[in-house]
N, C-alpha and C positions, 0 to 999 in steps of 0.2 A: 908526391907529398900527401895527397888525400888518402892514398892506399896505406901509407905508413901510419897516418893518424888514426885511420880506421882500425888497423891491426893493434896499435898501441892501446886504444880504448877497449878492445876485446880482451887483451892480455891483462889489463888492470882489473876488469870485471872477473876474469877467470881466477886471478890470484886471491880475490876477496870473497867471491860469492858463488862460485861454481863447484865447490867441493871436489876438487881434483879431477874434474871431467876434462879430458884432453880436448884441445881445440878442434882436432879433426873429428871429434864426436859431436860437436855442437852444430845445430841448425839454427842460425841466427835469423829470427823472424823479423822482417822489415815492414810487412803489411798484412792486414787481415781483410778479406772480403767476405761479407755475410749476405747470403741469399735465402729467401723463403721458398721452399719446394713443397707445395701443398701445405701440410701442417707440420713440416719438419724444417730444420735449419741446415743449410749447407755452409760450412766454414772452409774458406780457402786461405792458405798461408803462402805468402811469397817469402822464400827462404834464401838467404845469402850463401853463395858458395865461396868460402874464404880463400881457397886455393886459386880460384880464378881471379878474385879481386887482387890478390898478391902478385899475380902474374906467373904463377908456377905451372898453370895449365892453360895453354893457349887455345886448346881445341874444345873448351867447355864454356857454357854460358855462365855469367856471373850470378845467376839466380835460378832456382827451380821452384815449382809450386806443388802443393799437395792439397787435396780437397776431401772432405768427409762430411757425412750427414749424421744428424742425431735428433732425438726428440727435443732436447734442450741444447743450448749453445755449449754447455760443459760436456755433454755427451759427444757432440761433434768434435770438440777439442781433444777429448781422450782418444777418439777414433783416429785423429790426425797422427797421433804418436805411434800408431800401429802401422803406418804406411811408410815410414822412413826409419833408417837406423840412426839418424841424428836425434840428439836430445834437443827438442824445440826450446829455444832460449828467447824470452820475451822482453827483457829490459831495453832492447833496441827497436822495439815496435814503434813506428812513427806515424802510421796512417791506418785508419779503419774506414773501409768503403762499404756502404749499405745499399742494398737494392731498393727500388721504389716501393715494393710491396711491404717490406719491413717498415720503411719510413711512413707509409700511409697507415699502417696498423698501429704504430707507436714505437718510439725508440727507447722507452724506459727499460724494457727487458734487456736490450743490448748494453745500456749504460750500467745496469745492475751487474751484469756479468763481468764487464771489464773493470769496473771500479772495485769489485770484490777481490780481484786477482792482484795480490800484493806485488807480483813480479812486473806488472804493467805500470809504467810511469804515466802520470796524468797529462803530461804535455804532449798530447797526441792530436793530430788533425783528423776530424771526422768529416767525411764527404759522402754525398749521395750520388749514386750512379744514375745518370740521366739516360733513360731509354736503353739500358744495357744491363746485363747481369753484373753484379759486383765482381764475380770471378773473372769475367772477361777484362775488366779494367786492370786487374793484377797480371794478366797474361800478355799485355801489350809491351813489346820491347821497344825502347827508344834509345837513340844514339847519345843523347846529352847526359844521361846518367847510367852508370853501371848497375845501380840498383833502381830500376824504373819507378817504383812506387814513391821513392823519396822526392821525385819531381813535384808531386802534389804537396808534400810538406814544405818544400822550398818555395813554391809559388805562394802558398798560404802565408808564409812568414815574410817574404820579400815584397810581393806585389800588392799587398794591402795599401802600401804607400805609393808605389809607382804607377798603378793603374786604378786603384780604388774599386776593384771588382771582386775582391775576395774578403773573407773575414778570417780572424785568427782567434778561436776560442779553444781553451783546453777542456779536458773531460769534466772537471769540476764546474767550470762555467756553463758548459752545455747542460749538465745535470741540474744545476740550480735554475737556469732560465726556462727550461721546458716545464718546470713545475711552479712557476710564478705567474700569478694573474697580472695582466696589464702590461706585459713586456714579452712578446713572443720572439723566438729566436729565428735566425736564418743560418744555414750552413752552406759550405761550398758544394757546388755541383760539378761533377766531372763527366765528360762525354767522350766517346770514341768517334773521331772524325776521319774521313778519308775512305780507304778501301775496306775497313771493317776488321773484325778480329781474325778472320781467316788469313789475312796478310800480316796483321799486327803481331801475331805470336811466332812468326817465322824469323829466323836469323837474318834473312835478306832485308827485313824492315830497318835494321840498324846499319846496313852496309850501303845505304844510298844517301846522297846529299840532302834530298828532301824525302823523308820517310813517307811511304804511301799511307800509312796509318799512324795517327798521333792521338795523344790525350790532350783535351782542351778543358781548362778550368777558368771560365770567365763569366759564369752565371751563378746564381744563388738559389738555394731551395728554401722556401718559406714554410714556416710551421705555425700551427695553432696548438698550443700546449705541446705535446710530444709527437704530433701527427703532421705529416707533410700535406700541404694544401695547394701547392703550386710552385712555379719558378719565376725568378726575376731574370730577364735577359741582361746582356752586358751593360747596356745603358741604364736600365733600371737598377742594376747592382750599384752603379756609381751614384745614383741619386739616393739609394738607401744609405750608403756609407757617408754621403754628404750630410744627410738629415740627422743621422744618429751620432755624428762626430767622429767616425772612424777614419775619415780621410779629408784632408784639406785641399788636395790637388786632384783635378780632373779636367777633361777637355770638353768645351762647349762649342758645338758647331751650329751655324745658322746660315740661312740663305736669304739674301736681300733682293727685293724686286723679282723674286722667282728665278734669278739668274746668277747672282754673285755669291760665291761661297766664302765664308769667313770663319776662321778658327781662333778660339781664345782658350788659354790655359789658366785655370784658377790656381793661384799659389797659396792663398790664405782664405779661409772661409770660416765665418762665424754664424752659427744657426741657433736660434732660440725658438722653442716650441712652447707656446703659452696657452694651456687649456683653460676654458671657462665653463665649468660643468653646469652652472646655473643656467647659462644661455645655450648650452650644448654647442659651443663654438670653440675652435682652436685657431690661434693665430701663429703663423710661421714667419719669422723674420730671418732673412738670409742676406748677409753682407759679404761680398766677394771682392777680392782684389787679385789682379793677375796680369798676364802679358798677352798682347796680340801676337799670335803665332803665324797666321796666314791670312792674306787679304786679296780678294779679287775685285773689291768694290772701288770704283774709280773716283776717289776723293783725296784731297790733300790732307794727309795725316799730321801736318804741321799746324793745322788750324784747330784750336781747342774745341770749337763748336762741332767739328766733324768727329772728334773723339767722343763727344757727348752723344752724337747721333748713333755711333756704333754701340756705345754703352746701352742706349735705349733698346736697340735691336736685340742685344744679348739678354737684357732684362726680360723682354717680352718672351723670348724663346725659353729661358730657364723657368720663368713663372708658369708658362703653359705646360712644360714637361713635368715640373714638380706637381702641378695640380693633377695631371693625367696619372702620374705614379701614385699619388695619395688616393685617388679615386680607385685605382686597381686594388690597393690594400683594403679598401672599404667594401667594394662591390664584388670583385672576383675572389680575392683571398679571404675577405672578412676576418682579417687577423691584424691585431695591433702590433705589427713588427716595429713600429716607430717608438713604442714605449710611452705613448700618451698616458695610459693608465698609471704607469709608475710615477710620472710627473705629478699627477693628481694626488697619488699616495704621499709623495714627498711634501707637497704643498699643503694638503688638507687631509690628514689621515681619517678624520671623522666622516667626511663626505665620501672618501674612498670606501670606507667600511660599509657604507649604505648601498654601494653599487657594484662592488667587486664580484659578487655572486653572479651577476648577469652582464658584466662588462662587454663580453663578446657580442651581445645583442645591441648594446648602446653604441659601440664604436662605429659601425657602419652608418649610423644616423647623424653623426657629428658634422657640423658645417665648418669647413676649413677655409681660411683666408691666408693667402700667400703674398708676402711683400718681399721683393727682391731689389737689392741695390748692388750694382756692379761698377767697379772702378778699373779702368785700364791704366796701369802704372807705367807701361812701356809698350812701344810699338816695334821693338826689336832694334837691331843694329842698322837697319836701313829704313828710310821713310818713303812711302808711296806718294809721289808728287803729281799723280795724275789729277786732272781737273774734271 
């Protein structure tokens, strides 16, 4: 069914916008990888093989890639067209992967290039290649998707809610936020795990139950203006999405008496960030309700006082974790990815006008106070009756 839907969408586009170009002549670009090679750009395109997708050729891969270099991104793009007989077709482009060097130098150049191209739709996932060239990310073959790079797009759209470790911003949103004072952006980060690219680009990688090489997207890349300043690991990514309101569900683990492991899943979370610029303080109020998912602690869960005890343990754990995360944004990243400055702007534009020119110097000096209130609504279908 997916194959037919894909082909139908292509045929619709051909009938209206491809100016009589035959389908066999099209190279449908699903993803771009952009790397910096000294002072030049290397642009890699992952191109769909329609015949393989439709099942007409069983001995070919569903995608191929082409790479070219240029002084500018547009130069590199023009060079791509000399390397294949296919007409590169961009309306189905879904993911752009940038290498770390480009991200550290600033992504405004990339945003300018893609947003000026009328053939590229704005609803595209932008990801940062973590410790790998962007081209290598596009070369990894995976068994779960015939078009490998679309896995990143799918995860970005679906797993924001199911894991709380990803973000989902389109090109316009990214362009707007990297140029706004007081609200720095984070982007998805993708890494190659396992045996590396030497195995990941081989057909054997998709012929095994557990592929030796896989793509992992469960961390975030943090920015100051349009420049990469560091990464958030999977747990920190969950705290980021919790604090900025992107996700209401996440898992909180704690250990009681250095022995007993307990797991809690938040189902609804309300967070308020209240900055007081006069006192250089920020109060964070976090109210959480959820379900006890796993319990090794030997107490009777039918007793309300014991539920209160567990709640207090979770509150202490979450408060400490949030304080550690906020401290990282201030000291290590020195970037207001929580959007505290934008809240000041909304509350008191005059005060914001007085500080927005040097907000990045003020943010690391703010004193944060975190207040957490956790409620356990259910202990699950069974009760632990241990005393």
